[in-house]
Structure formats: structure tokens, C-alpha cells
C-alpha positions as CSV (number, residue, x, y, z in Angstrom):
1,X,0.0,0.0,0.0
2,X,2.7,2.5,1.0
3,X,6.0,0.8,0.3
4,X,7.4,-2.5,-1.0
5,X,9.9,-3.8,1.5
6,X,11.8,-7.0,1.5
7,X,9.1,-9.2,0.0
8,X,8.6,-6.9,-3.0
9,X,12.1,-7.9,-4.1
10,X,11.5,-11.5,-3.4
11,X,8.2,-11.5,-5.4
12,X,9.8,-9.7,-8.3
13,X,12.6,-12.2,-8.5
14,X,10.0,-14.9,-8.6
15,X,8.3,-13.3,-11.6
16,X,5.4,-11.8,-9.7
17,X,4.5,-8.3,-10.7
18,X,4.4,-5.9,-7.8
19,X,2.6,-2.5,-7.8
20,X,3.4,-0.1,-4.9
21,X,0.6,2.4,-4.4
22,X,2.6,4.9,-2.3
23,X,-0.2,5.6,0.2
24,X,0.7,8.8,2.1
25,X,-1.8,8.9,5.0
26,X,-4.7,7.0,6.7
27,X,-7.2,7.7,3.9
28,X,-5.5,8.8,0.7
29,X,-7.9,9.5,-2.2
30,X,-5.1,9.0,-4.7
31,X,-4.5,5.5,-3.4
32,X,-8.2,4.8,-3.7
33,X,-8.2,5.7,-7.4
34,X,-4.9,3.9,-8.1
35,X,-6.1,0.7,-6.5
36,X,-9.4,0.9,-8.3
37,X,-7.7,1.4,-11.6
38,X,-5.3,-1.5,-11.1
39,X,-8.0,-3.9,-10.1
40,X,-10.4,-2.9,-12.9
41,X,-7.6,-3.3,-15.5
42,X,-6.7,-6.7,-14.1
43,X,-10.2,-8.0,-13.4
44,X,-8.9,-10.7,-11.0
45,X,-11.0,-13.7,-10.0
46,X,-9.8,-13.4,-6.4
47,X,-8.7,-10.3,-4.4
48,X,-7.0,-11.1,-1.1
49,X,-5.9,-8.4,1.3
50,X,-4.0,-8.4,4.6
51,X,-4.2,-6.0,7.6
52,X,-6.6,-3.2,8.5
53,X,-5.6,-0.6,5.9
54,X,-5.7,-2.9,2.8
55,X,-8.7,-4.8,4.2
56,X,-10.6,-1.6,4.4
57,X,-9.6,-0.2,1.0
58,X,-10.5,-3.4,-1.0
59,X,-14.0,-3.4,0.4
60,X,-14.8,0.3,-0.3
61,X,-17.6,0.8,-2.9
62,X,-16.3,0.8,-6.4
63,X,-12.9,-0.6,-5.7
64,X,-13.3,-4.3,-6.6
65,X,-14.8,-5.3,-10.0
66,X,-18.2,-6.9,-9.5
67,X,-17.0,-10.3,-10.8
68,X,-14.1,-10.5,-8.2
69,X,-14.4,-12.5,-5.0
70,X,-12.9,-10.5,-2.1
71,X,-11.1,-12.3,0.8
72,X,-9.8,-10.2,3.7
73,X,-7.2,-11.8,6.1
74,X,-6.7,-11.2,9.8
75,X,-3.5,-12.3,11.6
76,X,-3.9,-11.3,15.2
77,X,-6.3,-10.8,18.1
78,X,-6.4,-7.0,17.4
79,X,-7.2,-5.7,20.9
80,X,-5.5,-2.5,19.9
81,X,-8.3,-1.6,17.5
82,X,-10.5,1.3,18.7
83,X,-14.3,1.4,18.4
84,X,-14.4,3.1,15.1
85,X,-12.1,0.5,13.6
86,X,-14.2,-2.4,14.8
87,X,-17.3,-0.6,13.5
88,X,-15.6,-0.2,10.1
89,X,-14.8,-3.9,10.1
90,X,-18.5,-4.7,10.9
91,X,-19.8,-2.4,8.2
92,X,-17.4,-3.7,5.6
93,X,-18.1,-7.3,6.3
94,X,-21.0,-7.1,4.0
95,X,-18.6,-6.3,1.1
96,X,-16.6,-9.5,1.1
97,X,-17.1,-13.2,0.3
98,X,-14.7,-14.6,2.9
99,X,-12.4,-13.8,5.8
100,X,-9.4,-15.9,6.7
101,X,-8.0,-16.0,10.2
102,X,-4.8,-17.7,11.2
103,X,-6.2,-19.1,14.4
104,X,-9.5,-19.9,16.1
105,X,-8.7,-17.1,18.6
106,X,-8.6,-14.6,15.8
107,X,-11.8,-15.9,14.3
108,X,-13.5,-15.7,17.7
109,X,-12.3,-12.1,18.2
110,X,-13.7,-10.9,14.9
111,X,-17.0,-12.7,15.4
112,X,-17.6,-11.3,18.9
113,X,-15.9,-7.9,18.7
114,X,-16.6,-6.9,15.0
115,X,-19.7,-9.0,14.4
116,X,-18.3,-10.8,11.4
117,X,-20.6,-13.7,10.5
118,X,-18.9,-17.0,11.3
119,X,-20.1,-18.5,8.0
120,X,-17.8,-16.1,6.2
121,X,-14.7,-17.2,8.1
122,X,-12.1,-19.8,7.2
123,X,-9.4,-20.6,9.7
124,X,-6.1,-21.3,7.9
125,X,-3.3,-21.8,10.5
126,X,0.2,-20.4,9.6
127,X,2.5,-22.8,7.9
128,X,6.1,-23.5,9.0
129,X,8.8,-25.3,7.0
130,X,10.5,-28.2,8.8
131,X,13.6,-30.1,7.6
132,X,13.0,-33.7,6.6
133,X,13.8,-36.2,9.3
134,X,17.5,-37.1,9.0
135,X,18.3,-34.3,6.6
136,X,21.7,-32.7,7.1
137,X,21.5,-29.2,8.6
138,X,23.9,-26.5,7.4
139,X,26.4,-25.5,10.0
140,X,25.5,-22.4,12.0
141,X,28.0,-20.1,13.7
142,X,28.1,-20.7,17.4
143,X,25.7,-18.3,19.2
144,X,27.6,-18.7,22.4
145,X,31.0,-17.9,20.8
146,X,29.5,-14.9,19.0
147,X,28.2,-13.2,22.1
148,X,31.0,-14.3,24.4
149,X,29.1,-16.8,26.6
150,X,30.7,-19.9,28.2
151,X,30.2,-23.2,26.4
152,X,27.9,-24.4,29.2
153,X,25.7,-21.4,29.2
154,X,21.9,-22.2,29.3
155,X,20.1,-19.9,26.9
156,X,16.5,-18.8,27.2
157,X,15.5,-17.2,23.9
158,X,12.9,-14.8,22.6
159,X,12.5,-13.8,18.9
160,X,10.0,-11.1,17.9
161,X,9.1,-7.5,18.0
162,X,9.9,-5.8,21.3
163,X,6.4,-4.4,21.8
164,X,4.2,-4.1,24.9
165,X,1.9,-7.0,24.1
166,X,4.9,-9.4,24.2
167,X,5.2,-8.7,28.0
168,X,8.9,-8.8,28.0
169,X,9.2,-7.1,31.3
170,X,7.7,-10.2,32.9
171,X,10.4,-12.3,31.1
172,X,13.1,-10.0,32.4
173,X,11.8,-10.5,35.9
174,X,11.7,-14.3,35.4
175,X,15.3,-14.3,34.3
176,X,16.3,-12.3,37.4
177,X,14.7,-15.1,39.5
178,X,16.0,-17.9,37.3
179,X,19.7,-17.0,37.6
180,X,19.4,-17.1,41.4
181,X,19.0,-20.9,41.0
182,X,20.8,-21.6,37.7
183,X,23.9,-19.5,37.7
184,X,24.7,-20.0,34.0
185,X,21.3,-19.0,32.7
186,X,21.1,-16.1,30.1
187,X,18.3,-14.5,28.1
188,X,19.0,-13.8,24.4
189,X,16.5,-11.4,22.8
190,X,16.3,-11.2,19.0
191,X,14.4,-8.3,17.5
192,X,13.8,-4.6,17.7
193,X,10.9,-2.5,19.0
194,X,9.7,0.4,21.0
195,X,10.3,-1.1,24.5
196,X,13.9,-2.1,23.9
197,X,15.5,0.7,26.0
198,X,12.9,0.3,28.8
199,X,13.8,-3.4,29.0
200,X,17.5,-2.6,29.3
201,X,16.8,-0.1,32.1
202,X,14.5,-2.6,33.9
203,X,17.2,-5.3,33.7
204,X,19.7,-2.8,35.1
205,X,17.4,-2.0,38.0
206,X,16.9,-5.7,38.7
207,X,20.7,-6.2,38.7
208,X,20.5,-8.7,35.8
209,X,21.6,-6.6,32.9
210,X,24.7,-8.8,32.3
211,X,22.4,-11.8,32.0
212,X,20.4,-10.4,29.0
213,X,21.8,-10.0,25.5
214,X,20.0,-7.9,23.0
215,X,20.9,-8.9,19.4
216,X,18.6,-6.6,17.6
217,X,17.1,-7.4,14.2
218,X,18.8,-10.5,12.6
219,X,18.3,-12.1,9.2
220,X,19.5,-15.4,10.7
221,X,17.0,-15.5,13.5
222,X,15.9,-19.1,12.6
223,X,19.5,-20.4,12.8
224,X,19.9,-18.6,16.2
225,X,16.6,-20.1,17.5
226,X,18.0,-23.7,17.0
227,X,20.7,-22.9,19.6
228,X,18.3,-21.9,22.4
229,X,17.9,-24.4,25.2
230,X,14.3,-23.1,25.7
231,X,12.1,-20.6,23.9
232,X,9.9,-18.4,25.9
233,X,6.8,-16.3,24.8
234,X,5.1,-14.3,27.5
235,X,2.6,-12.4,25.3
236,X,-0.8,-11.1,26.5
237,X,-2.3,-11.7,23.0
238,X,-1.2,-13.2,19.7
239,X,-2.7,-14.4,16.4
240,X,-0.5,-17.5,15.8
241,X,3.1,-16.7,16.7
242,X,5.5,-17.5,13.9
243,X,8.5,-17.3,16.2
244,X,6.9,-19.9,18.5
245,X,6.2,-22.1,15.5
246,X,9.8,-21.7,14.3
247,X,11.1,-22.8,17.7
248,X,8.8,-25.8,17.7
249,X,9.9,-26.7,14.2
250,X,13.5,-26.6,15.3
251,X,12.6,-29.1,18.1
252,X,13.4,-26.4,20.8
253,X,11.3,-26.9,23.9
254,X,8.9,-24.0,24.6
255,X,7.3,-22.3,27.6
256,X,4.5,-19.9,26.8
257,X,1.8,-17.8,28.4
258,X,-1.5,-19.5,28.9
259,X,-3.6,-17.5,26.3
260,X,-6.0,-19.0,23.8
261,X,-3.8,-18.6,20.7
262,X,-0.8,-20.2,22.4
263,X,-3.0,-23.1,23.6
264,X,-3.8,-23.9,19.9
265,X,-0.2,-24.9,19.5
266,X,1.0,-25.8,23.0
267,X,-0.7,-28.6,25.1
268,X,0.7,-28.4,28.6
269,X,3.2,-31.1,29.4
270,X,2.8,-32.5,25.9
271,X,4.1,-30.0,23.3
272,X,5.4,-27.4,25.8
273,X,4.7,-25.8,29.1
274,X,2.1,-23.2,29.9
275,X,2.3,-20.6,32.6
276,X,-0.3,-18.0,33.8
277,X,0.0,-14.8,31.8
278,X,1.7,-12.1,33.9
279,X,3.1,-14.5,36.5
280,X,6.9,-14.1,36.5
281,X,7.4,-16.6,39.2
282,X,5.4,-19.3,37.4
283,X,7.3,-18.5,34.2
284,X,10.6,-18.9,36.0
285,X,9.5,-22.3,37.3
286,X,8.5,-23.5,33.8
287,X,11.9,-22.4,32.4
288,X,13.7,-24.0,35.3
289,X,11.9,-27.3,34.8
290,X,13.0,-27.5,31.2
291,X,16.6,-26.4,31.8
292,X,17.0,-29.0,34.6
293,X,15.2,-31.9,33.1
294,X,16.9,-33.1,29.9
295,X,14.3,-35.9,29.4
296,X,11.4,-33.4,29.6
297,X,13.2,-30.9,27.3
298,X,13.8,-33.6,24.7
299,X,10.3,-35.0,24.8
300,X,8.7,-31.5,24.5
301,X,11.0,-30.6,21.6
302,X,10.3,-33.8,19.7
303,X,6.5,-33.4,20.2
304,X,6.6,-29.8,19.0
305,X,8.6,-30.8,15.9
306,X,6.0,-33.5,15.1
307,X,3.1,-31.1,15.5
308,X,4.7,-28.6,13.1
309,X,5.6,-31.2,10.5
310,X,2.3,-33.1,10.6
311,X,-0.2,-30.4,11.0
312,X,1.4,-27.0,10.2
313,X,3.4,-27.5,7.0
314,X,3.6,-24.8,4.4
315,X,2.1,-27.3,1.9
316,X,-1.0,-27.7,4.1
317,X,-1.4,-23.9,4.4
318,X,-1.1,-23.4,0.7
319,X,-3.6,-26.2,-0.1
320,X,-6.1,-24.7,2.4
321,X,-5.9,-21.4,0.5
322,X,-6.3,-23.2,-2.9
323,X,-9.4,-25.0,-1.5
324,X,-10.9,-21.7,-0.5
325,X,-10.2,-20.1,-3.9
326,X,-11.8,-23.0,-5.7
327,X,-14.8,-23.0,-3.5
328,X,-15.4,-19.3,-4.1
329,X,-14.9,-19.5,-7.8
330,X,-17.0,-22.7,-8.4
């Protein structure tokens, strides 16, 4: 809508034409006319949009050709949306043929908060690539060597945007407690975001700043995740966390907050450990269990890998979209 970004280059290299509409502000009349012109020239069978701005534009009167089937896609339990945005979603729900949600939690949110009819919704979980069993993995640089940790360091890892809903202050508190009982425990944080400096200050005040390593944005995040001893996600809400799925696909044991979207991936004691959201002491206990019990860690990691490979493959995600397209066009 406003800029291309990394995937514009990826799509272009794959032979997919990309138009950037250069949207300048929340409602840009020029973008409205550009989008309308492009779609009416193309006359697509399917129009699929993602996120609030695009989802709103494609459903405005006159934008989509009458023969096109419109699918809007929601990716998160968007508790940040204000009343006017939810009312907009409710009003525009009459101007689409389907909505995809990447989890049952997202579908429930839009049904209850925005009044989207459930018969218009299709849940298509995120897909996550997993290496074939027995496949040789490319060698990854040692994370411990890179950041100067001892070879026996136990690494709790987080990957994602450093935003308030990730509740990383709770994770910092849990690490402060954890290293009182496991003296070689460290937290590695991969990602950038608005609360980064606050977290560093909080760690300083908790006297555990030397236990937390901020790596910033990394293009090799998946390779780093494989070297975590445990992955932790403390979020207050999610859609379906890709970073959690990446950890499970790498057979890394996980400890996550007990919220609906996380429960769609993590069954307590089976594919990971759940702890009450906002409870730093319970989070610490879950992390401690995994770090001190090698049998439990191995069992949870193996079960998480099996869940990703059997039920959340990229191929399954693609086929579910194809099935929806065929149903709408038949």
C-alpha cells in the first residue's frame, strides 16, 4: 500500500508483478483511485488483502470489480483496535465473500468484537517449514561464541518485535529469578521494537543486565533459535506466533503464556509448558523445569517438531488457500 519492502524484491525475483501504491496517510484518495484502476484493469478472480488498511480499501464501494471475489485476512487478536475501527470492520463485512484467520482465537475475536458472521470465516493456520527427518543441517555459527558466553551457558531465547503485548518485562523479571538458582542462565533477545530501552533499564534496576543479550534485528533468527535451550513467549495476545512455530519446528522446547492462541499450539506437558500470563514466578518455574530436566526438554522438543511437520506444514497452508479459492470460484 505505501512501500514495498523485503518481499517486494522476493516476489519480483520470482516473476510476480508488484505495484506499490505509495499511500501517504490514513485515507488517501489518490491511493483509492490507483487501486481501483489497477483492479479494474486486471479483473482478478480473487482479491485477497491483509491487515486493516488494505482490508478496508479493497471493500470500499467501487474498488473491486463486480466479478471479483474478495477475501480479507486477519492475523492477530487485534485488541489495539478502537471502536471506530471495529465498527468499520463490521460495516465492511457485507462487502466480502470470505475472511481468513490464522487461528480460532482470531476468528472468535472478529466474530464477537466486530460482528463478522462465522459462516464467512475460514481458519487457515500459519505454515512452518520443517527439515525432513534425517536431513543434514547447514552448520550455523556458534551463538555462544558470537556473544561471548561460556560453552555451558543455558540460553532462554525470545524472537519477535519488542512491543508491549509481548510482556517482555515479565520475562526479564523471570530471568532475574532464574539466575538465582541456575547461575549459568542467560536470556537472548532477537528483535527490535519500542520497548527495547525500557527493558534494558529494567534489567539494570533488577541487577541482571549482564544476563540479558539484545541482538537486535537478525536475518539469521531461525538459525539462532535452533541454539536456544528453551524458547519463551510471555505475550498477552497473539494471532498465531510465527516465532513460537519456528522454535517448535526446530525441536526447541517451549514455555509460553496460557492464552487462547498459544493453547492452539501448546498442550501443557505434551508439546510445551504453559504458565499463567503475567506471572513471572510461574514463568521462571517453567523455564527451570525445562533447563534442569533433559528428558522433559527432549520430549517436548520432539513433540513440538512432530506437531509442526504433521499439522502446520507450508504445503497444508497453501492447499487450504487453494481449496478456499476453488470453493469461491466454483
